C-alpha positions as CSV (number, residue, x, y, z in Angstrom):
1,M,166.2,141.4,110.6
2,D,165.5,138.0,109.0
3,L,168.9,137.2,107.6
4,D,167.8,133.7,106.6
5,E,165.2,135.2,104.3
6,L,167.7,137.6,102.8
7,R,170.2,134.7,102.3
8,R,167.6,132.9,100.1
9,A,167.0,135.9,97.9
10,P,168.4,135.5,94.4
11,L,170.7,138.6,94.9
12,F,172.5,136.9,97.8
13,A,172.2,133.2,97.0
14,T,175.5,133.1,95.0
15,V,177.7,135.3,97.1
16,D,180.2,133.9,99.6
17,D,179.7,134.3,103.4
18,D,182.3,137.1,103.7
19,A,180.6,139.2,101.0
20,F,177.1,138.5,102.5
21,S,178.3,139.5,106.0
22,T,179.8,142.7,104.6
23,L,176.6,143.5,102.8
24,T,174.3,142.8,105.6
25,D,176.4,145.0,108.0
26,Q,175.3,147.9,105.8
27,L,171.5,147.2,105.9
28,T,169.0,149.2,107.7
29,E,165.6,147.7,108.7
30,V,162.4,149.6,107.8
31,E,158.9,148.6,109.1
32,L,155.8,149.8,107.2
33,S,152.1,149.5,108.0
34,R,149.6,149.1,105.2
35,G,149.3,152.2,103.1
36,K,152.6,153.7,104.1
37,S,155.1,154.6,101.3
38,I,158.8,154.2,101.4
39,F,159.4,156.6,98.6
40,H,157.3,158.6,96.0
41,E,157.5,159.1,92.3
42,G,159.7,162.1,91.4
43,E,161.8,161.9,94.6
44,E,165.6,161.5,94.4
45,G,166.7,158.0,95.3
46,D,170.0,156.6,96.6
47,E,168.8,153.4,98.2
48,L,167.4,150.0,97.1
49,Y,165.2,147.8,99.3
50,F,164.8,144.1,99.9
51,I,161.5,142.7,101.1
52,T,161.9,140.4,104.0
53,S,158.2,140.1,104.8
54,G,154.9,141.6,103.5
55,K,154.2,143.0,100.1
56,I,154.9,146.3,98.2
57,K,153.1,147.8,95.3
58,L,154.8,150.0,92.7
59,G,152.5,152.5,91.2
60,R,152.6,155.6,89.0
61,A,150.1,158.5,88.9
62,T,148.4,159.4,85.7
63,P,147.9,163.1,84.7
64,D,144.3,162.9,85.7
65,G,145.1,161.7,89.2
66,R,144.4,158.0,88.7
67,E,147.0,155.3,89.7
68,N,148.5,152.7,87.4
69,L,149.8,149.7,89.4
70,L,153.0,148.4,87.8
71,A,153.8,145.5,90.1
72,V,153.2,143.8,93.4
73,L,156.3,142.4,95.0
74,G,156.8,140.0,97.9
75,P,159.5,138.5,100.1
76,G,162.9,138.0,98.5
77,E,162.3,140.6,95.8
78,I,164.1,143.9,95.4
79,F,163.0,147.4,94.2
80,G,164.5,150.8,93.9
81,E,167.5,149.4,92.1
82,M,167.1,151.4,88.9
83,A,168.5,154.5,90.5
84,L,171.8,152.6,91.0
85,F,172.3,152.4,87.2
86,N,170.5,155.6,86.2
87,P,170.7,158.3,88.9
88,A,167.4,160.0,88.3
89,P,164.2,160.8,90.2
90,R,162.1,157.7,91.3
91,T,159.8,156.6,88.5
92,A,157.2,155.0,90.8
93,T,155.8,155.2,94.3
94,A,156.4,152.2,96.6
95,T,153.7,151.5,99.1
96,A,153.0,148.7,101.5
97,V,149.9,146.7,100.9
98,S,150.3,144.7,104.1
99,E,152.4,144.9,107.2
100,T,155.9,144.9,105.6
101,V,159.5,144.7,106.7
102,L,162.2,146.0,104.4
103,A,166.0,146.0,104.4
104,G,167.5,149.2,102.9
105,L,170.9,149.4,101.3
106,K,172.5,152.7,100.2
107,H,173.8,152.6,96.6
108,E,177.3,153.6,97.7
109,N,177.5,150.6,100.1
110,L,176.2,148.2,97.4
111,K,178.9,149.4,95.0
112,K,181.6,148.5,97.6
113,V,180.1,145.0,97.8
114,I,180.0,144.7,94.0
115,H,183.8,145.3,93.9
116,Q,184.2,142.5,96.4
117,A,181.6,140.1,94.8
118,P,181.1,141.0,91.1
119,E,178.4,138.3,90.8
120,V,176.1,140.6,92.7
121,S,176.0,142.9,89.7
122,V,175.0,139.9,87.5
123,Q,172.0,139.2,89.8
124,L,171.0,142.9,89.8
125,L,171.0,142.9,86.0
126,R,169.0,139.7,86.0
127,A,166.4,141.4,88.3
128,L,166.2,144.4,85.9
129,A,165.8,142.1,82.9
130,Q,163.0,140.2,84.6
131,R,161.3,143.5,85.5
132,L,161.6,144.7,81.9
133,S,160.2,141.3,80.6
134,R,157.2,141.7,82.9
135,T,156.6,145.2,81.7
136,N,156.8,144.2,78.0
137,E,154.3,141.3,78.7
138,S,151.9,143.6,80.4
139,L,152.0,146.1,77.5
140,A,151.3,143.2,75.1
141,D,148.4,142.0,77.2
142,L,146.8,145.5,77.2
143,V,146.8,145.4,73.4
144,F,145.9,141.7,72.7
145,S,144.0,140.5,75.8
146,D,140.5,141.3,77.0
147,V,139.9,142.3,80.6
148,P,138.8,138.8,81.8
149,G,142.0,137.3,80.2
150,R,144.1,139.9,82.0
151,V,142.4,139.3,85.3
152,A,143.0,135.5,84.9
153,K,146.7,136.1,84.0
154,A,147.2,138.4,87.0
155,L,145.6,135.9,89.4
156,L,148.0,133.2,88.0
157,D,151.0,135.4,88.5
158,L,150.0,136.2,92.1
159,A,149.3,132.5,92.7
160,D,152.8,131.6,91.4
161,R,154.4,134.0,93.9
162,F,152.1,134.2,96.8
163,G,149.8,131.1,96.6
164,R,149.7,128.2,99.0
165,P,147.7,125.0,99.0
166,A,144.2,125.1,100.4
167,P,141.8,122.1,101.0
168,D,139.8,123.0,97.8
169,G,142.4,124.7,95.7
170,V,145.1,127.4,95.9
171,L,144.7,130.3,98.4
172,V,146.1,133.5,97.0
173,A,146.4,136.1,99.7
174,H,147.2,139.0,97.4
175,E,146.3,141.7,100.0
176,L,144.9,144.0,97.3
177,T,141.6,145.8,97.3
178,Q,139.4,145.4,94.3
179,E,140.5,148.9,93.1
180,E,144.1,147.9,93.4
181,L,143.5,144.7,91.5
182,A,141.8,146.8,88.7
183,Q,144.8,149.1,88.6
184,L,147.1,146.1,88.2
185,V,145.3,144.8,85.1
186,G,144.7,148.3,83.7
187,A,140.9,148.3,83.7
188,S,138.0,149.8,85.6
189,R,136.9,148.4,89.0
190,E,133.5,147.6,87.6
191,T,134.9,145.6,84.6
192,V,137.2,143.7,86.8
193,N,134.5,142.9,89.3
194,K,132.3,141.6,86.5
195,A,135.1,139.3,85.3
196,L,135.6,138.0,88.9
197,A,131.9,137.4,89.3
198,E,131.9,135.4,86.1
199,F,134.8,133.3,87.3
200,V,132.9,132.7,90.6
201,Q,129.7,131.8,88.8
202,R,131.6,129.2,86.7
203,G,133.0,127.7,89.8
204,W,136.6,128.6,89.0
205,L,137.3,130.6,92.1
206,R,136.0,131.9,95.4
207,L,136.5,135.4,96.7
208,E,137.7,136.2,100.2
209,A,138.8,139.4,101.9
210,R,141.8,140.6,99.9
211,A,142.3,137.0,98.7
212,V,140.9,134.5,96.3
213,V,140.8,130.7,96.3
214,I,141.4,129.3,92.8
215,L,139.3,126.2,92.6
216,D,140.0,125.3,89.0
217,I,143.5,126.6,88.1
218,Q,143.3,124.8,84.7
219,R,140.3,126.8,83.6
220,I,141.8,130.0,84.9
221,R,145.0,129.2,82.9
222,Q,143.0,128.5,79.7
223,R,141.1,131.8,80.2
224,S,144.4,133.7,80.5
225,R,145.6,132.8,77.0
């Protein structure tokens, strides 16, 4: 287990070494291949997870069987924490979109750590607030933004979290299929593909396998507004 990666995660960054050692003693490592789920919507949950490597998508099924992609999370981020504060069935399905390693922590063990290091609860609440803020922003985008604008904004968000410099721009290895990217922006695959093709034609980005290279991030940023 990559303890150095965990130590850099916001949840652990402010705790002292004794609390961190107590917490990591309770962790269990989970390895997932692409397409494997750690839990499903509707299941009972008593464990939260930290991503040490790879990426996880959180999705919900619609009544007609389609999937709505709520978020894509990467190293240092947590998920499954809502059940700690509101014991209820899982509200989403968590699935690996690449080879992924997780660290799982039972809620009862986390509660023990919170008593020892109360600042952990503050970090958990901050994580929940950030998740809620993203959700509110996504809802507003569905109302006020067109599909190309939502695609541009999604690419910028993915670039902020997963992008790295490339010789001609920013490489964003998002690991998503075109269908998953469409689910993330709440549009059809055909409409999203059309938006991506327009960006390529304008010279703003280049498409690669489950990745894009943003060639003109300023233009993409302007299109996201």
